[in-house]
SEGUFI-988824 format. One record per residue: residue number from 1; residue in one letter; chain; x, y, z of N, C-alpha, C, O in turn. Coordinates in steps of 0.02 Angstrom, whole numbers, always signed. Atoms other than C-alpha are relative to their C-alpha. Example, Ala and Ser with C-alpha at 12.3 -4.5 7.8 and 13.67 -1.06 7.14 Angstrom:
2
[fivex 1; "a"; "A"; [+45; -59; +0]; [+615; -225; +390]; [+45; +60; +0]; [+97; +59; +33]]
[fivex 2; "s"; "A"; [-42; -59; -3]; [+684; -53; +357]; [-39; +55; +37]; [-14; +110; +45]]
//
This chain:
188
[fivex 1; "m"; "A"; [+42; -59; +0]; [+0; +0; +0]; [+44; +62; +0]; [+102; +59; +20]]
[fivex 2; "p"; "A"; [-40; -61; +1]; [+58; +178; -23]; [+11; +27; +71]; [-27; +12; +117]]
[fivex 3; "a"; "A"; [-11; -33; -64]; [+133; +276; +121]; [-56; +52; +10]; [-83; +77; -40]]
[fivex 4; "p"; "A"; [+55; -46; -12]; [+4; +389; +205]; [+15; +71; -24]; [+70; +96; -17]]
[fivex 5; "t"; "A"; [-5; -69; +23]; [-27; +561; +129]; [-52; +44; +35]; [-58; +103; +20]]
[fivex 6; "a"; "A"; [+50; -35; -39]; [-168; +610; +249]; [-14; -41; +62]; [+14; -96; +70]]
[fivex 7; "v"; "A"; [+21; +38; -59]; [-244; +556; +414]; [-54; -49; -21]; [-105; -29; -49]]
[fivex 8; "q"; "A"; [+51; +51; +12]; [-338; +392; +396]; [+0; -46; +60]; [+51; -74; +78]]
[fivex 9; "v"; "A"; [+7; +39; -60]; [-404; +299; +547]; [-49; -56; -13]; [-103; -45; -41]]
[fivex 10; "f"; "A"; [+41; +59; +12]; [-476; +123; +542]; [-6; -41; +64]; [+42; -49; +101]]
[fivex 11; "a"; "A"; [+12; +45; -57]; [-553; +11; +675]; [-31; -63; -29]; [-73; -60; -74]]
[fivex 12; "y"; "A"; [+29; +62; +24]; [-592; -171; +648]; [-5; -51; +56]; [+31; -47; +106]]
[fivex 13; "d"; "A"; [+9; +53; -49]; [-652; -322; +744]; [+60; -46; -1]; [+97; -49; -50]]
[fivex 14; "p"; "A"; [-59; +44; -4]; [-522; -449; +801]; [+1; -51; -58]; [-51; -78; -78]]
[fivex 15; "v"; "A"; [-10; +50; +52]; [-451; -562; +665]; [+55; -48; +22]; [+101; -30; +59]]
[fivex 16; "d"; "A"; [-48; +52; -17]; [-353; -724; +681]; [+69; +16; -28]; [+119; +12; +8]]
[fivex 17; "a"; "A"; [-63; -16; +33]; [-218; -673; +556]; [-5; +67; -34]; [-60; +88; -54]]
[fivex 18; "p"; "A"; [+2; -64; +36]; [-169; -507; +478]; [-27; -9; -71]; [-17; -60; -103]]
[fivex 19; "v"; "A"; [+27; -1; +68]; [-257; -463; +315]; [+39; +53; -39]; [+37; +112; -22]]
[fivex 20; "l"; "A"; [-38; -45; +42]; [-145; -387; +182]; [-45; +30; -53]; [-90; -3; -79]]
[fivex 21; "s"; "A"; [+37; -33; +53]; [-216; -260; +59]; [+40; +60; -23]; [+76; +91; +16]]
[fivex 22; "s"; "A"; [-31; -62; +25]; [-152; -121; -53]; [-42; +60; +19]; [-19; +117; +12]]
[fivex 23; "d"; "A"; [+46; -53; -23]; [-301; -19; +11]; [+3; +2; +77]; [-18; -46; +109]]
[fivex 24; "p"; "A"; [-6; -2; -73]; [-268; +39; +191]; [-67; -11; +35]; [-68; -36; +91]]
[fivex 25; "a"; "A"; [+66; +10; -31]; [-456; +38; +226]; [-20; -74; +3]; [-62; -93; +44]]
[fivex 26; "q"; "A"; [+15; +72; +1]; [-462; -148; +185]; [+51; -41; +39]; [+39; -100; +54]]
[fivex 27; "a"; "A"; [-53; +36; -36]; [-301; -196; +276]; [-20; -9; +73]; [-53; +34; +103]]
[fivex 28; "e"; "A"; [+8; +15; -72]; [-310; -275; +449]; [+67; -27; +23]; [+76; -88; +28]]
[fivex 29; "p"; "A"; [-69; +21; -9]; [-126; -279; +495]; [+17; -34; +66]; [+71; -62; +74]]
[fivex 30; "i"; "A"; [-13; +33; -65]; [-142; -346; +674]; [-45; -61; +6]; [-106; -56; +5]]
[fivex 31; "g"; "A"; [+37; +62; -12]; [-192; -527; +698]; [+14; -23; +71]; [+68; -12; +98]]
[fivex 32; "i"; "A"; [-10; +21; -71]; [-218; -604; +870]; [-11; -75; +11]; [-18; -96; +69]]
[fivex 33; "g"; "A"; [+6; +72; -8]; [-237; -790; +837]; [-70; -20; +22]; [-118; +16; +11]]
[fivex 34; "s"; "A"; [+66; +28; -19]; [-377; -896; +909]; [-36; +44; +51]; [-96; +37; +60]]
[fivex 35; "a"; "A"; [+32; -46; -48]; [-409; -761; +1042]; [-51; +45; -35]; [-95; +72; -2]]
[fivex 36; "a"; "A"; [+48; -40; +38]; [-502; -668; +903]; [-71; -27; +5]; [-119; +11; +4]]
[fivex 37; "a"; "A"; [+66; +32; -4]; [-644; -793; +917]; [-12; -29; +70]; [-53; -74; +78]]
[fivex 38; "g"; "A"; [+10; +24; -68]; [-631; -820; +1105]; [+41; -62; +16]; [+29; -95; +67]]
[fivex 39; "g"; "A"; [-42; +59; -10]; [-500; -957; +1089]; [+49; +9; +58]; [+50; +60; +91]]
[fivex 40; "d"; "A"; [-43; +0; -60]; [-368; -1000; +1218]; [+72; +22; -12]; [+113; +18; +34]]
[fivex 41; "t"; "A"; [-68; -21; +13]; [-211; -934; +1131]; [+1; +69; -34]; [-34; +81; -83]]
[fivex 42; "l"; "A"; [-13; -64; +31]; [-156; -757; +1094]; [+64; -8; -41]; [+117; -22; -15]]
[fivex 43; "s"; "A"; [-58; +3; +45]; [-41; -758; +942]; [+3; +67; -36]; [-24; +75; -91]]
[fivex 44; "l"; "A"; [-3; -68; +26]; [-2; -575; +911]; [+49; +4; -58]; [+108; -13; -51]]
[fivex 45; "r"; "A"; [-41; -6; +60]; [+63; -543; +735]; [-18; +64; -37]; [-77; +81; -42]]
[fivex 46; "v"; "A"; [+10; -61; +39]; [+85; -383; +633]; [+30; -12; -70]; [+86; -36; -77]]
[fivex 47; "q"; "A"; [-23; +10; +68]; [+98; -388; +444]; [-29; +53; -46]; [-89; +66; -45]]
[fivex 48; "a"; "A"; [+21; -50; +49]; [+91; -253; +308]; [+57; +12; -48]; [+115; +0; -32]]
[fivex 49; "e"; "A"; [-49; -18; +51]; [+180; -198; +150]; [-13; +71; -23]; [-71; +91; -31]]
[fivex 50; "f"; "A"; [+6; -70; +20]; [+214; -18; +96]; [+44; +15; -60]; [+98; -15; -67]]
[fivex 51; "s"; "A"; [-38; -17; +60]; [+274; +59; -67]; [+59; +45; +15]; [+107; +47; -23]]
[fivex 52; "d"; "A"; [-54; -45; -20]; [+384; +186; +24]; [+15; -12; +74]; [-26; -39; +110]]
[fivex 53; "p"; "A"; [-19; +11; -71]; [+478; +182; +191]; [-48; +37; +48]; [-70; +93; +36]]
[fivex 54; "v"; "A"; [+44; -27; -52]; [+372; +212; +347]; [+31; -11; +68]; [+75; -54; +77]]
[fivex 55; "n"; "A"; [-17; +9; -71]; [+396; +230; +535]; [-62; -28; +33]; [-118; -8; +17]]
[fivex 56; "v"; "A"; [+55; +38; -28]; [+288; +118; +643]; [+0; +2; +76]; [+53; -4; +107]]
[fivex 57; "s"; "A"; [+10; +5; -73]; [+219; +126; +821]; [-52; -54; +12]; [-102; -58; -24]]
[fivex 58; "l"; "A"; [+48; +50; -21]; [+129; -18; +905]; [-13; +9; +74]; [+32; +3; +115]]
[fivex 59; "g"; "A"; [+17; -12; -70]; [+36; +19; +1066]; [-54; -47; +24]; [-92; -75; -16]]
[fivex 60; "i"; "A"; [+52; +40; -32]; [-74; -75; +1187]; [-25; +35; +62]; [+14; +62; +101]]
[fivex 61; "y"; "A"; [+31; -26; -60]; [-196; -15; +1317]; [-37; -58; +32]; [-81; -88; +1]]
[fivex 62; "a"; "A"; [+29; +57; -36]; [-244; -147; +1446]; [-18; +22; +70]; [+21; +11; +117]]
[fivex 63; "p"; "A"; [+18; -26; -66]; [-338; -67; +1591]; [-4; -52; +55]; [+4; -36; +114]]
[fivex 64; "s"; "A"; [+2; +52; -52]; [-357; -234; +1681]; [+70; -17; +25]; [+77; -46; +79]]
[fivex 65; "v"; "A"; [-70; +11; -20]; [-166; -244; +1688]; [+27; +64; +31]; [+58; +62; +84]]
[fivex 66; "d"; "A"; [-25; -65; -23]; [-126; -58; +1709]; [-45; +54; -28]; [-38; +72; -87]]
[fivex 67; "d"; "A"; [+49; -49; +25]; [-265; +71; +1696]; [+28; +70; -3]; [-7; +116; -25]]
[fivex 68; "l"; "A"; [-29; -67; +0]; [-146; +218; +1713]; [+52; +11; -55]; [+78; +66; -62]]
[fivex 69; "d"; "A"; [-54; -6; +48]; [-24; +184; +1572]; [-17; -33; -67]; [-56; -80; -70]]
[fivex 70; "l"; "A"; [+0; +31; +65]; [-10; +146; +1388]; [+68; -31; -10]; [+118; -7; +18]]
[fivex 71; "y"; "A"; [-64; +33; +13]; [+125; +29; +1327]; [+14; +0; -75]; [-31; -7; -116]]
[fivex 72; "f"; "A"; [-22; +0; +70]; [+224; +38; +1165]; [+56; -49; -9]; [+98; -58; +35]]
[fivex 73; "m"; "A"; [-54; +45; +19]; [+334; -88; +1079]; [+60; +44; -17]; [+55; +90; -57]]
[fivex 74; "d"; "A"; [-60; -38; +15]; [+512; -21; +1076]; [+41; -37; -53]; [+24; -93; -71]]
[fivex 75; "p"; "A"; [-39; +31; +53]; [+645; -59; +944]; [+29; -69; +18]; [+44; -108; -27]]
[fivex 76; "s"; "A"; [-26; +66; -20]; [+707; -208; +1047]; [-56; -50; +11]; [-46; -104; +38]]
[fivex 77; "n"; "A"; [+60; +43; -5]; [+530; -283; +1041]; [-22; -13; +72]; [-48; -67; +87]]
[fivex 78; "s"; "A"; [+24; +3; -69]; [+495; -251; +1225]; [-53; +53; +10]; [-51; +106; -22]]
[fivex 79; "l"; "A"; [+51; -50; -16]; [+343; -163; +1293]; [+26; +49; +52]; [+56; +29; +102]]
[fivex 80; "q"; "A"; [-22; -52; -46]; [+381; +2; +1378]; [-60; +45; +16]; [-98; +63; -29]]
[fivex 81; "p"; "A"; [+55; -45; -18]; [+257; +111; +1476]; [+14; +71; -24]; [+71; +95; -23]]
[fivex 82; "i"; "A"; [-8; -69; +24]; [+227; +285; +1406]; [+23; +45; +57]; [+53; +97; +44]]
[fivex 83; "s"; "A"; [-22; -41; -56]; [+258; +353; +1581]; [+75; +8; +2]; [+100; +55; +33]]
[fivex 84; "r"; "A"; [-73; -9; +3]; [+444; +324; +1549]; [+18; +63; -38]; [+74; +89; -31]]
[fivex 85; "g"; "A"; [-13; -60; +38]; [+429; +472; +1431]; [-20; +64; +36]; [-10; +119; +10]]
[fivex 86; "i"; "A"; [+22; -58; -39]; [+360; +586; +1565]; [+43; +2; +63]; [+30; -33; +112]]
[fivex 87; "t"; "A"; [-48; -1; -55]; [+502; +631; +1680]; [+18; +72; +17]; [+15; +117; -24]]
[fivex 88; "e"; "A"; [-21; -66; -23]; [+559; +778; +1781]; [+61; +25; -39]; [+65; +84; -56]]
[fivex 89; "s"; "A"; [-62; -20; +33]; [+728; +779; +1695]; [-12; +23; -72]; [+31; +58; -99]]
[fivex 90; "e"; "A"; [+14; -18; +68]; [+647; +802; +1524]; [-32; +69; -6]; [-48; +91; -61]]
[fivex 91; "t"; "A"; [+38; -62; +1]; [+566; +968; +1573]; [+42; +59; +23]; [+16; +106; +53]]
[fivex 92; "s"; "A"; [-45; -53; -25]; [+716; +1079; +1607]; [-21; +69; -23]; [-6; +118; +11]]
[fivex 93; "g"; "A"; [+21; -65; +24]; [+641; +1220; +1503]; [-69; +20; +22]; [-94; +72; +0]]
[fivex 94; "s"; "A"; [+69; -13; -18]; [+470; +1214; +1586]; [-8; +10; +75]; [+24; -23; +115]]
[fivex 95; "t"; "A"; [+21; -8; -69]; [+398; +1278; +1746]; [-74; +14; +0]; [-102; +37; -50]]
[fivex 96; "a"; "A"; [+71; -15; -4]; [+220; +1294; +1805]; [-13; +42; +62]; [+19; +33; +114]]
[fivex 97; "t"; "A"; [+19; -42; -56]; [+142; +1424; +1917]; [-75; -3; +7]; [-109; -38; -31]]
[fivex 98; "a"; "A"; [+71; +1; -13]; [-31; +1455; +1986]; [-41; +24; -60]; [-99; +4; -68]]
[fivex 99; "d"; "A"; [+38; -24; +58]; [-82; +1547; +1827]; [+13; -40; -63]; [-8; -19; -117]]
[fivex 100; "g"; "A"; [-8; +44; +57]; [-26; +1407; +1711]; [+73; -13; -16]; [+118; +15; +16]]
[fivex 101; "p"; "A"; [-69; +18; +18]; [+128; +1334; +1626]; [+36; +57; -33]; [+6; +98; -69]]
[fivex 102; "h"; "A"; [-43; -50; +32]; [+271; +1444; +1573]; [+61; -38; -27]; [+99; -68; +11]]
[fivex 103; "n"; "A"; [-57; +33; +30]; [+398; +1375; +1451]; [+49; +53; -23]; [+31; +103; -53]]
[fivex 104; "s"; "A"; [-50; -48; +21]; [+561; +1464; +1423]; [+6; +3; -76]; [+21; +56; -103]]
[fivex 105; "d"; "A"; [-1; +1; +73]; [+556; +1412; +1241]; [-38; -62; -23]; [-8; -115; -33]]
[fivex 106; "d"; "A"; [+43; +57; +16]; [+410; +1300; +1193]; [+22; -36; -62]; [+19; -98; -65]]
[fivex 107; "n"; "A"; [-18; +32; +63]; [+473; +1268; +1017]; [+63; -43; +6]; [+68; -95; -26]]
[fivex 108; "e"; "A"; [-61; +38; -6]; [+645; +1208; +1069]; [-6; -58; +48]; [+18; -113; +33]]
[fivex 109; "s"; "A"; [+2; +54; -50]; [+604; +1107; +1223]; [-51; -53; -18]; [-42; -111; -1]]
[fivex 110; "g"; "A"; [+52; +49; +14]; [+447; +1025; +1157]; [-35; -22; +62]; [-69; -74; +60]]
[fivex 111; "s"; "A"; [+29; +20; -63]; [+389; +1018; +1337]; [-61; +42; +18]; [-66; +100; -3]]
[fivex 112; "e"; "A"; [+57; -36; -28]; [+226; +1066; +1420]; [+8; -3; +75]; [+22; -56; +103]]
[fivex 113; "g"; "A"; [-6; +0; -72]; [+231; +1119; +1601]; [-59; -33; +34]; [-116; -18; +17]]
[fivex 114; "h"; "A"; [+51; +33; -40]; [+133; +1010; +1722]; [+28; -8; +70]; [+51; -62; +88]]
[fivex 115; "g"; "A"; [-32; +4; -65]; [+191; +1051; +1897]; [+75; -9; -10]; [+105; +25; -52]]
[fivex 116; "s"; "A"; [-71; +12; +9]; [+367; +983; +1915]; [+14; -53; -54]; [+71; -69; -67]]
[fivex 117; "y"; "A"; [-8; +50; +52]; [+337; +854; +1779]; [-26; +29; -66]; [-66; +76; -65]]
[fivex 118; "g"; "A"; [+23; -24; +65]; [+309; +880; +1594]; [+4; -54; -52]; [+30; -109; -40]]
[fivex 119; "i"; "A"; [-1; +46; +55]; [+289; +796; +1429]; [+45; +29; -54]; [+29; +81; -83]]
[fivex 120; "n"; "A"; [-45; -22; +53]; [+433; +815; +1309]; [-22; -36; -63]; [-8; -95; -73]]
[fivex 121; "r"; "A"; [+30; +30; +60]; [+346; +786; +1143]; [+52; -30; -47]; [+41; -83; -75]]
[fivex 122; "a"; "A"; [-53; +27; +44]; [+508; +762; +1044]; [+25; -66; +27]; [+34; -114; -11]]
[fivex 123; "f"; "A"; [-23; +62; -31]; [+567; +630; +1167]; [-52; -55; -9]; [-34; -111; -28]]
[fivex 124; "l"; "A"; [+52; +51; +6]; [+399; +540; +1164]; [-7; -25; -71]; [-17; -85; -82]]
[fivex 125; "r"; "A"; [+6; +22; +70]; [+392; +537; +974]; [+52; -53; -15]; [+37; -103; -47]]
[fivex 126; "n"; "A"; [-52; +50; +12]; [+557; +443; +970]; [-10; -61; +44]; [+4; -117; +23]]
[fivex 127; "f"; "A"; [+9; +54; -47]; [+514; +338; +1122]; [-51; -52; -25]; [-42; -111; -15]]
[fivex 128; "v"; "A"; [+54; +46; +19]; [+356; +263; +1045]; [+13; -34; -67]; [-29; -74; -89]]
[fivex 129; "l"; "A"; [-13; +33; +64]; [+437; +211; +880]; [+23; -72; +11]; [+65; -86; +53]]
[fivex 130; "w"; "A"; [-18; +70; -1]; [+448; +25; +853]; [+46; -17; -58]; [+100; -46; -48]]
[fivex 131; "k"; "A"; [-39; +12; +60]; [+513; +15; +675]; [+7; +65; -38]; [-39; +105; -41]]
[fivex 132; "t"; "A"; [-12; -61; +40]; [+590; +152; +567]; [+25; -20; -69]; [+62; -68; -78]]
[fivex 133; "d"; "A"; [-22; +9; +70]; [+616; +163; +379]; [-10; -71; -26]; [+37; -100; -54]]
[fivex 134; "v"; "A"; [+15; +67; +25]; [+532; -3; +338]; [-52; +3; -55]; [-94; +48; -57]]
[fivex 135; "t"; "A"; [+51; +7; +51]; [+432; -55; +186]; [-40; -64; +10]; [-91; -75; -24]]
[fivex 136; "s"; "A"; [+34; +64; -12]; [+381; -224; +254]; [-1; -15; +75]; [+49; -6; +110]]
[fivex 137; "l"; "A"; [+8; +24; -69]; [+315; -285; +421]; [-26; -71; -3]; [-75; -85; -38]]
[fivex 138; "d"; "A"; [+25; +68; -8]; [+296; -469; +460]; [+32; -27; +63]; [+86; -58; +61]]
[fivex 139; "r"; "A"; [-31; +14; -65]; [+326; -498; +644]; [-50; -36; +45]; [-104; -9; +60]]
[fivex 140; "s"; "A"; [+36; +33; -53]; [+258; -627; +764]; [+27; +26; +66]; [+87; +20; +79]]
[fivex 141; "i"; "A"; [-23; -35; -60]; [+265; -537; +930]; [-5; -43; +62]; [+41; -43; +103]]
[fivex 142; "a"; "A"; [+8; +41; -60]; [+198; -658; +1059]; [-51; -54; -13]; [-100; -44; -49]]
[fivex 143; "t"; "A"; [+50; +53; -2]; [+108; -823; +1079]; [-4; -23; +72]; [+43; -52; +99]]
[fivex 144; "i"; "A"; [+9; +17; -71]; [+38; -848; +1253]; [-70; -25; +12]; [-117; -8; -24]]
[fivex 145; "p"; "A"; [+67; +22; -18]; [-108; -937; +1335]; [-41; +60; +26]; [-17; +100; +65]]
[fivex 146; "v"; "A"; [+44; -53; -23]; [-255; -819; +1361]; [-10; -4; +76]; [-20; +46; +109]]
[fivex 147; "s"; "A"; [+9; +10; -73]; [-270; -893; +1536]; [+55; +35; +41]; [+47; +44; +101]]
[fivex 148; "d"; "A"; [-54; -37; -35]; [-106; -801; +1580]; [-16; +74; +7]; [+21; +110; +41]]
[fivex 149; "l"; "A"; [+18; -71; -1]; [-194; -633; +1557]; [-60; +12; +45]; [-105; -29; +48]]
[fivex 150; "p"; "A"; [+59; -16; -40]; [-314; -548; +1678]; [-60; +14; -46]; [-51; +37; -102]]
[fivex 151; "p"; "A"; [+60; -14; +40]; [-494; -534; +1615]; [-4; +75; -16]; [+15; +117; +24]]
[fivex 152; "g"; "A"; [+8; -69; +20]; [-530; -375; +1519]; [+5; +10; -75]; [+12; -39; -113]]
[fivex 153; "v"; "A"; [-6; -19; +70]; [-523; -284; +1353]; [+70; +26; -12]; [+95; +67; +26]]
[fivex 154; "y"; "A"; [-67; -20; +19]; [-354; -262; +1270]; [-5; +34; -68]; [-28; +4; -116]]
[fivex 155; "t"; "A"; [+4; -39; +62]; [-341; -127; +1136]; [+70; +6; -31]; [+118; +24; +4]]
[fivex 156; "l"; "A"; [-63; -2; +36]; [-203; -133; +1005]; [-4; +54; -54]; [-54; +59; -89]]
[fivex 157; "v"; "A"; [+0; -56; +47]; [-155; +18; +899]; [+66; -1; -40]; [+120; +0; -11]]
[fivex 158; "l"; "A"; [-58; -3; +44]; [-38; +18; +749]; [-4; +66; -39]; [-53; +79; -73]]
[fivex 159; "t"; "A"; [-3; -65; +35]; [+13; +190; +681]; [+60; -1; -46]; [+115; -20; -27]]
[fivex 160; "v"; "A"; [-52; -1; +52]; [+113; +212; +521]; [+3; +70; -29]; [-47; +98; -48]]
[fivex 161; "r"; "A"; [-13; -67; +29]; [+190; +376; +460]; [+54; -6; -52]; [+97; -49; -48]]
[fivex 162; "p"; "A"; [-56; +0; +48]; [+298; +414; +309]; [+66; +12; +37]; [+68; +54; +82]]
[fivex 163; "s"; "A"; [-63; -9; -36]; [+479; +399; +364]; [+31; +68; -13]; [+72; +90; +26]]
[fivex 164; "n"; "A"; [-25; -67; +13]; [+516; +567; +285]; [-41; +54; +34]; [-33; +113; +19]]
[fivex 165; "s"; "A"; [+45; -48; -33]; [+386; +650; +398]; [+34; +40; +54]; [+6; +89; +79]]
[fivex 166; "g"; "A"; [-33; -34; -55]; [+514; +705; +527]; [-16; -33; +67]; [+11; -13; +118]]
[fivex 167; "y"; "A"; [+21; +32; -63]; [+434; +590; +656]; [+58; -32; +36]; [+61; -31; +97]]
[fivex 168; "s"; "A"; [-56; +32; -33]; [+595; +498; +688]; [+52; +50; +24]; [+94; +34; +66]]
[fivex 169; "s"; "A"; [-50; -49; -20]; [+695; +658; +706]; [-27; +50; +52]; [+9; +95; +73]]
[fivex 170; "g"; "A"; [+28; -43; -51]; [+577; +743; +829]; [-30; +64; -28]; [-51; +107; +11]]
[fivex 171; "e"; "A"; [+30; -59; +30]; [+516; +875; +706]; [-74; -12; -11]; [-96; -69; -18]]
[fivex 172; "d"; "A"; [+72; +7; +9]; [+331; +911; +685]; [-21; +0; -73]; [-78; -17; -88]]
[fivex 173; "a"; "A"; [+19; -4; +70]; [+335; +933; +495]; [-23; -67; -26]; [+12; -117; -17]]
[fivex 174; "g"; "A"; [+25; +61; +30]; [+229; +803; +408]; [-34; -48; +47]; [-60; -99; +25]]
[fivex 175; "n"; "A"; [+30; +47; -47]; [+162; +723; +567]; [-75; -9; -10]; [-104; -54; +19]]
[fivex 176; "q"; "A"; [+71; +5; +10]; [-15; +752; +508]; [-18; -59; -45]; [-77; -75; -50]]
[fivex 177; "n"; "A"; [+14; +55; +45]; [+0; +607; +385]; [+13; -67; +34]; [+70; -83; +52]]
[fivex 178; "y"; "A"; [-9; +67; -30]; [-31; +434; +458]; [-60; -44; -14]; [-116; -20; -28]]
[fivex 179; "y"; "A"; [+53; +50; -4]; [-132; +274; +453]; [+0; -22; +73]; [+53; -30; +103]]
[fivex 180; "r"; "A"; [+5; +29; -67]; [-196; +212; +620]; [-53; -54; -1]; [-111; -41; -16]]
[fivex 181; "w"; "A"; [+46; +56; -5]; [-274; +41; +640]; [-8; -19; +73]; [+40; -23; +111]]
[fivex 182; "t"; "A"; [+15; +19; -69]; [-359; -9; +802]; [-42; -64; +0]; [-90; -70; -38]]
[fivex 183; "t"; "A"; [+40; +60; -11]; [-422; -179; +854]; [+5; -18; +74]; [+35; +19; +113]]
[fivex 184; "y"; "A"; [+2; +18; -71]; [-448; -270; +1018]; [-10; -76; +7]; [-22; -111; -42]]
[fivex 185; "f"; "A"; [+23; +67; -17]; [-474; -436; +1102]; [-24; +1; +72]; [-5; +45; +111]]
[fivex 186; "v"; "A"; [+31; +3; -67]; [-570; -487; +1258]; [+21; -64; +34]; [+19; -117; +3]]
[fivex 187; "v"; "A"; [-14; +58; -41]; [-514; -604; +1395]; [-55; -4; +53]; [-66; +44; +90]]
[fivex 188; "k"; "A"; [+55; +8; -49]; [-658; -673; +1499]; [+22; -40; +60]; [-17; -52; +106]]
//
């Protein structure tokens, strides 16, 4: 499929295996194995093909495991909480007072003041990247018994941006172009 040239967001019901398509609206790039139909095995797999290089983020929200954090796959294929990107040390240019946040230079720091903590947007953009400059994804991520997971709804989000968008370098230019696919599975 072509690299994204606009914002396109897709949600689909759980599927056993990824569905490839040259049309992003028809693609279902996240498969979850037999858990899609209430089976006893989660086999998480991501698969897609692109005509141009893209940067990829894979996130999961699992409130029954951790209702306060989102997790992202990092380049070493480990899940990392988004809270790792929110640190006091990343907000050196930001302070907050009773009348609101004050940033010494909002454009350079990329931080928003929130008390003594802040969100460094440039750092987070790099932190949540799983794959960079790829034209092909075909990765089995995990195969585990569903019985090993707490009951609840697990939401999976795959976001793809053109690699020339500046997303990997922390710049905002081009970030408006992406595909985002969302699916889920339920553990009872």
